[in-house]
N, C-alpha and C positions, 0 to 999 in steps of 0.2 A: 617647314620653313625656318631657315637660318638668315637672320639680317647680319650681313657681313660688312665690317668697314676694312677696306682693302687699303694699306698704306702704299705709298709710291715705291718705297723701297721693296716691298714684297712683291710688287708688280715686275720689277727689274729682275727678281730671282726666279721667276716663272718661266717655264718654257713656253712656246706659243700656245694659243688657246687650243689647237687641234694636235697638241703633242702629246704622247702617251708615254708612260714610264716603260723601261726595259728596252730602249731604242726603238720602239714601234712608233709608227706615225698613223695618225688618223687623217687620211686624205679623203673621206668620204666613202671608202670601200669597207669600212670597219662593220661587221654584222651587227654589233650592238647599235651603232649609229642608225643602220638601215631599219633596225627593229623599231626603234623611237619613231622614225619617219613614218613607218607603216602604221604605227599605233596612234599617231597623230590623227590621220586620216579615218581611222575606224572609231577613235574617240569622239571626233566630231559629228559623225553620221549616228552613233548611239545617243548622244546628247540631243541631237535634233529629233530624233525619233520618240522621245519620251512623251508618253501620254499617262493620263491619271490611271488608267486601268492596267497599265504594264508593270506597275510597280508590286512586287509580292507584299504580303501583309506584314513582314517583319520590318519594313522600311518605316522609320518614324515618320509622322505627318509633317513637321518642320523640314524635313530632309526632301521629302517629296515635293512640298509646296515650293520650296526654294528652287529645286531644279526647273520645275514647270515655269515659274515666274521669271527665270534667268537663263533659260537654255539657249536662247539667241546669242546674247551677250557671251556667255560661256563657252559657246562653239566658236564663235568668232575669235575669242581670245586664245584658246587652243590651237587654232590654225594660224594665227598670226604672231604668237610669241616665238621669239628666235632661241634656238638651241645652242648653247655655248659649252663645248666640251673642254673639260680641264683635266690635265695630269695631276697626280697625287691623290692621296686619300683624304676623304671628306667624312664627317659625321654621318652625313646622310647622302644619298645617291643624288638627290637634286635639292637645289634651294634657290629661292628668287626674292625679289623685293615686292611689297605690297601695293602695287600700282598697275593699272591696266597695261597689257600687253609687255610687261617687263622680261628681260632675258631670262631664261631658265638655265642655271649653271647646273651642268651634269658632270659627273665625275666617273672617268673610266673604271678605277679601281674600285669605288664605292658600289657603282651600278652593276658591275659585271657579275658578281657573285649572288646579287639579290634580284636581278631583272632576268627571267628566263623565257617569258612568253610576252606576245603583244599585250594580253591584258595587264601583266604587270606593269609594262610601259605606259600603256594608255591610262592606268589609275594613277600613275605617278604624275602624267601631264595634267590629269583634270584636278588632282590635288593641288597643283601649283597654280593653276589658272584659277581656281576658287578663291586663293589668296590674292590673286590679282584685282579680284572683284570686291576686295575688302574685308574677307573673313581672316581674321589674325590667330585664331586658335589653330590646333593641330587636329582635334577629333573631328569637328565639323567637315573640314575637306576630305578626310579619309572616308566618312560615311557617304558623302556624296559620290566620292569615286567609287565605292562599293556598289552603291545604288545603281549607278549608270551600267555597271556590268552584270546586274541581275535583273535588267528590264526584260519583259517578255514572259516572266514567270509569275504574273499575277493571277487573280483567282477568277477572272473571266468576265468582269463587269465590262461594259462596252462605253459608257459615256461618264463624263465627270458627274459628282453629284449635283443635284438641280439646286439653285438657289431657293426655290420656293419650298419652304417647310412642309407644305400640304402635297406637294408632289411625291409620291413613293420613292422617285428616284433621288431624293435628298439623302437617302441612306442606302449605299450600294454595297456590294461584296456578297460573297458566299455565306450562308448562315454559319456561324460558328459552331464548332464541334465541342463535345464534352471534354475531350482531350486539350484543345485550345483553351477552353475556359480554365482548366486547372493550370495550364501553362502561364496564364495572365498572373498567377499569385506567386510570390517569392517564397514559396514553402521549402523549408519548414520555419524560416526567419520570421515570416509574417503571415496572417491569414487574410489581409485586406490590401486592397490597391486601388488609389483613385486613377480613373482611366480619362477623365477630362470634365468639363462643365457642360450643363444643359440648359436650355430655356424653354418655357412653354409657350407656344402660341396659339392664338384662337381666331377663327373667322365664323361669321353668321351671315344668314339671308333669311328673307320671309317669302314665303310662297302661298298664292291663293289657289293655284292649280300647278300640277307638276311641270308644266310648259310656261308657267307665269311667275317667275321668280325674280327677286330683286338680285343684283350683283353682289357678290361676296363683299363683305366689308370685314377688314381687319379690326378684331376687338382687342381689348386689354383684359387677359385673363388674371382674375384676382383670386388667388387662393386664400379661401377663409378657414379659420380653425375654430370649432364651437367646443367649449369645454365648460360644463356645469352653467350653461346659459350665457356665457361670456363668448363674444365673437372678437377674434383678432385676426390680422391679415398676416400672411406668410409670404415669403419671397416666391416669386415665379421663376426663379432660377436657382441652380445649386450645382452640386457635384455628382458624377456617376462614378460608383464604386463597384468593384468585384471584391466579393468576400465569401469565406467558407462558413456555411452554416448547416449544421446537422449533417455534414459529410457531403453537402451539395454546394457548389458554387453558384452564387446568386448575383444579380446586377441590380443594384439599388439606385434610384433617383433620390438623392437626399437633399431637401432644402438646406440653403446655407445656414439657417439657424437651426437645423435638425428637428424642426417641429413636424415634418411629415416625410414619408418616403413612398415611392412607386417601386415596387419589387417586380422583377421579371425572372421567371425560374428559366433553366436551360433546356426545357423540353421545347420541341417543335410541332406546332408553333407555340411560342412561349405564352403559357397563361400568366396573366398578370393579378397582382394582389395589391391593393392599397390600404394603407393604415395610417394612423396618426400616433406619432411616437408618444404622445402623451395619453392616449386612449380616447381622445375624442374623434369627432367626424371631420371630415375635409370636404369642403364644395369649392367648385369654380364658379364664380359670379361672373355673368356675361357683363359686357361693356356698359351699355345704357339701359337696355330693356330686356325683357324674356325672364324666363324661369331660371331659377338656381338648380343646377344638376349635381347630384352627388358624385365625387370620384372615389369615395370610400364606401365600397359595397358591403364589406364584411362578409362577402360570399353569399349575399342574399339576392342579388340582382345580376342578371347577365347582361353585360354591356356589349355594344356593337364597338369591337375594338380590334385593330390589327397591330401587331409588333414585329419588328425586325432587328435582328442583333448579328452583326459581323464583326470581325477583327477590327475594323475601321470606325464603326458607328453604332449607334442605338437609337431606334425609332419607335415611339409608342403613338398610335393614332387611334383616338376615339371619336366616333361619329354618333349623333343621335338627333331626334326629333322631338317637337312637343306642339300638339295641335290645340287650338282653342277657337273661340267664336268671337268675332268682332261686335260692334253695336249693332251692325245689321243683320247678324246672324249667320255672316258668312265664316266658312271654316278657314282658318289661318294656321299655316304650319312654320313654326320656326325650326330651321335646321342649323347646325353648327358642327364644326369640326375642332378638336382639341389635340394638339401635337407636343409630344415632349421629345425633343430632338438633341442629340449629342454627336459631335464629331470628336473622336478621341485624339489625344496629344500625348499619351504615355510614351 
């Protein structure tokens, strides 16, 4: 986008808006003009057809989310913005003003050698309409325009991620491959890359019989660190990092204070290893009552856990139970789920 200040004297020197250099006139029959008009309708349809799972994995999450949140407004702007064709050379094929439905100024001389297909023209119009919706830099609109024209090459998921972290659908996408894991790293320049942030979620309920359980209640998972008899609390959120370790790419959930990590290997299904950076043990304390369950097994205990790792997200789910007797001798079973969840934003 180029914000132009047009002086009155310059306007007097210009030929009419639809005049072209070389004595040709743009009277509506020029193939380039018709190409842009055709692309307008195609671009609108592609934007409106955008769904979460239509995006391929290489599209950055902020681009995908912006399109999904603004697709109706973006499509309307593409359809309603007027195309004004100008003679003379410009730095770019198109430029406009950063306000809704502003005219898109198009140059015959600048567009003709660079726009050779409906896709080229459609991406140009999408780029300018993204500016109309308040985006002033140049990179973001270009990413949006590119993303719209690669819709339909996603990895096969069928619904957006569920809002409930305890729903397996909260992390979608095909399982990441070993090659894709290596591609995450900017080798040889660096052997580590932050993919996004994660949070720990916990819920619990009490059962007297399999069909007599309380409703699930959301608890507050507190990560405890035990070192030489001292107990300190660690954050229940942090960063997810991909890094190369002993010739294997690993995915680590590292607390923000780096006091503990949860490590997923690239095998399918990914086995999980827990450890404390300082050599102590890590436990998750339930909210108000119940036992304390270790999440640091050091290879001694088989946990009931499921993990999923795609190019878009990572999810670790650990489920467990604990039986005890109440004062009347009844068997009571505590059930709880613990989820580590991250949607990547690299």
